[in-house]
MIFIDREN-626482 format. One record per residue: residue in three letters; x, y, z of N, C-alpha, C in turn. Coordinates in steps of 0.001 Angstrom, whole numbers, padded with zeros to 6 digits, always signed. Layout:
N
ALAXYZXYZXYZ
...
END
This chain:
107
MET-014199+013581-184037-013354+013162-182931-014202+012719-181728
ALA-015303+013416-181478-016139+013076-180329-016729+011675-180471
TRP-017141+011305-181703-017688+009963-181898-016627+008895-181703
LEU-015403+009195-182062-014315+008245-181817-014144+008020-180313
LEU-014263+009082-179532-014192+008950-178068-015310+008057-177545
VAL-016522+008211-178098-017650+007377-177666-017390+005911-178011
ILE-016864+005655-179200-016580+004272-179608-015537+003642-178699
VAL-014458+004362-178439-013419+003826-177537-013992+003637-176134
ALA-014793+004581-175674-015426+004459-174359-016326+003232-174296
GLY-017045+002951-175372-017893+001758-175431-017082+000478-175371
LEU-015955+000456-176050-015077-000720-175984-014510-000895-174576
LEU-014185+000216-173940-013713+000148-172548-014827-000314-171614
GLU-016069+000021-171952-017196-000477-171160-017260-001999-171223
THR-017018-002550-172396-016931-004010-172529-015852-004539-171605
GLY-014708-003867-171594-013604-004283-170716-013982-004256-169251
PHE-014683-003197-168812-015001-003163-167383-016074-004167-167013
ALA-016987-004471-167927-017998-005492-167631-017375-006874-167513
VAL-016445-007181-168404-015764-008486-168351-014916-008585-167083
CYS-014192-007533-166768-013365-007544-165557-014221-007648-164301
LEU-015406-007060-164330-016316-007178-163196-016664-008643-162946
LYS-016938-009383-164003-017218-010811-163858-015978-011553-163354
LEU-014835-011257-163950-013601-011959-163584-013129-011626-162170
SER-013618-010530-161609-013199-010140-160257-013855-011002-159180
HIS-014900-011745-159562-015627-012602-158611-016030-011817-157362
GLY-016793-010751-157605-017284-009941-156489-016187-009128-155822
PHE-015240-008666-156590-014098-007873-156122-013209-008658-155149
THR-013131-009968-155328-012263-010791-154473-010940-011131-155147
ARG-010794-010788-156423-009535-011011-157145-008926-009659-157474
LEU-007673-009485-157079-007032-008171-157132-006923-007606-158553
TRP-006275-008314-159471-005989-007731-160784-007240-007486-161622
PRO-008206-008394-161639-009436-008045-162353-010167-006856-161725
THR-010074-006710-160395-010706-005574-159728-010011-004271-160107
ILE-008690-004286-160116-007933-003093-160525-008219-002771-161989
SER-008247-003807-162829-008543-003607-164252-009943-003038-164441
PHE-010911-003549-163666-012273-003008-163715-012253-001508-163442
ALA-011570-001094-162391-011544+000322-162014-010907+001175-163113
ILE-009824+000685-163696-009145+001435-164758-010039+001547-165996
PHE-010631+000411-166414-011517+000442-167573-012725+001347-167317
ALA-013329+001238-166138-014527+002022-165833-014223+003516-165811
LEU-013175+003912-165117-012827+005331-165050-012463+005879-166422
SER-011746+005094-167204-011377+005523-168555-012613+005655-169439
SER-013513+004689-169352-014723+004711-170158-015588+005916-169817
PHE-015841+006121-168535-016652+007264-168116-015965+008583-168455
GLY-014650+008625-168311-013914+009849-168635-014022+010215-170101
LEU-013849+009231-170989-013962+009506-172421-015392+009888-172806
LEU-016367+009202-172209-017758+009557-172488-018038+010993-172042
THR-017527+011371-170897-017710+012735-170396-017133+013759-171362
LEU-015942+013484-171882-015329+014396-172852-016168+014484-174126
ALA-016655+013349-174598-017459+013333-175823-018766+014098-175648
LEU-019352+014018-174455-020641+014675-174225-020539+016200-174224
LYS-019341+016739-174197-019186+018188-174340-019588+018643-175736
ARG-019523+017718-176711-019798+018078-178108-020995+017362-178711
LEU-021503+016331-178056-022562+015510-178641-023842+015580-177814
ASP-024955+015295-178468-026226+015153-177756-026152+013906-176882
VAL-026715+013970-175700-026582+012883-174737-027297+011610-175178
GLY-028479+011719-175775-029254+010530-176137-028528+009609-177103
PRO-028179+010098-178296-027473+009227-179239-026101+008767-178730
ALA-025363+009654-178064-024038+009278-177572-024139+008184-176510
TYR-025076+008338-175586-025250+007334-174543-025713+006009-175143
ALA-026592+006076-176133-027070+004855-176787-025935+004120-177486
VAL-025071+004851-178157-023932+004214-178827-023004+003599-177793
TRP-022718+004342-176723-021821+003856-175672-022358+002572-175039
THR-023613+002587-174643-024176+001397-174001-024370+000261-174997
GLY-024709+000600-176233-024885-000433-177250-023591-001173-177542
ILE-022513-000418-177702-021205-001050-177920-020838-001902-176717
GLY-021062-001364-175528-020736-002115-174319-021548-003390-174186
ALA-022849-003295-174425-023730-004468-174290-023419-005516-175349
ALA-023344-005087-176604-023064-006036-177679-021663-006618-177529
GLY-020698-005767-177227-019317-006238-177063-019175-007227-175922
THR-019836-006956-174819-019772-007855-173674-020418-009193-173987
ALA-021565-009157-174642-022249-010405-175007-021399-011233-175974
ILE-020824-010580-176961-019985-011283-177932-018734-011848-177262
TYR-018095-011053-176425-016913-011525-175699-017262-012740-174842
GLY-018372-012659-174152-018794-013768-173298-019011-015052-174079
MET-019604-014919-175266-019836-016111-176081-018535-016687-176631
ILE-017603-015816-176999-016354-016300-177597-015375-016806-176546
PHE-015220-016075-175439-014140-016373-174497-014573-016915-173137
LEU-015825-016712-172755-016234-017096-171400-017215-018262-171368
GLY-017483-018839-172511-018350-019998-172551-019832-019695-172412
ASP-020231-018431-172637-021657-018108-172606-022368-018839-173745
VAL-023608-019166-173524-024393-019894-174510-024584-019039-175759
VAL-024383-019655-176925-024634-018998-178201-025959-019526-178738
SER-026854-018616-179084-028129-019026-179654-028495-018063-180774
THR-029373-018522-181635-029841-017680-182730-030527-016438-182182
LEU-031369-016615-181164-032072-015470-180586-031086-014449-180018
LYS-030037-014923-179368-029042-014011-178798-028333-013238-179911
LEU-027964-013910-180981-027284-013247-182098-028192-012245-182804
VAL-029460-012608-182989-030422-011683-183601-030627-010466-182692
SER-030715-010693-181394-030913-009593-180446-029724-008637-180450
ILE-028515-009181-180493-027321-008333-180577-027367-007509-181864
SER-027804-008130-182950-027934-007405-184220-028919-006250-184093
PHE-030040-006483-183394-031019-005409-183183-030427-004270-182358
VAL-029627-004595-181361-028978-003554-180558-028081-002704-181454
ILE-027289-003361-182275-026375-002637-183164-027150-001787-184168
ILE-028210-002339-184747-029033-001588-185693-029680-000385-184998
GLY-030173-000582-183782-030777+000513-183029-029787+001622-182721
VAL-028583+001241-182351-027540+002227-182057-027190+003028-183305
ILE-027059+002338-184427-026761+003039-185678-027904+003996-186024
GLY-029139+003537-185875-030285+004395-186151-030317+005625-185268
LEU-030045+005451-183983-030031+006611-183076-028898+007574-183432
GLN-027774+007024-183795-026639+007871-184160-026966+008668-185422
LEU-027582+008021-186378-027928+008703-187624-029026+009743-187422
SER-029879+009538-186419-030969+010477-186182-030553+011682-185359
GLY-029368+011616-184729-028899+012711-183895-028466+013899-184738
SER-028422+015035-184106-027990+016239-184830-026481+016208-185012
ALA-026028+016725-186122-024591+016766-186413-023952+017950-185684
HIS-022747+017718-185193-021999+018812-184528-020681+018978-185207
END
């Protein structure tokens, strides 16, 4: 259950990063409100998960999902440049996160 919380928190991290961009420096109301909701929810779920998980692997999974998810979202929906190097780098992030998760102690 704790890992599910980390995964959802990571997806919410993607949401708050995208909303941060869409807020245009907190000058747009709804993206700013959405940013706050996504951020508080993401941090809240991560906090709950950390009661049962080691911080290193859990934080790596959370940030990895957020970073990879944000990059992928940006390429698909926001017109960010797609390149082979960017796709390979995202793959390395995902592989690294999986490796850290597998190396963590089981709870």
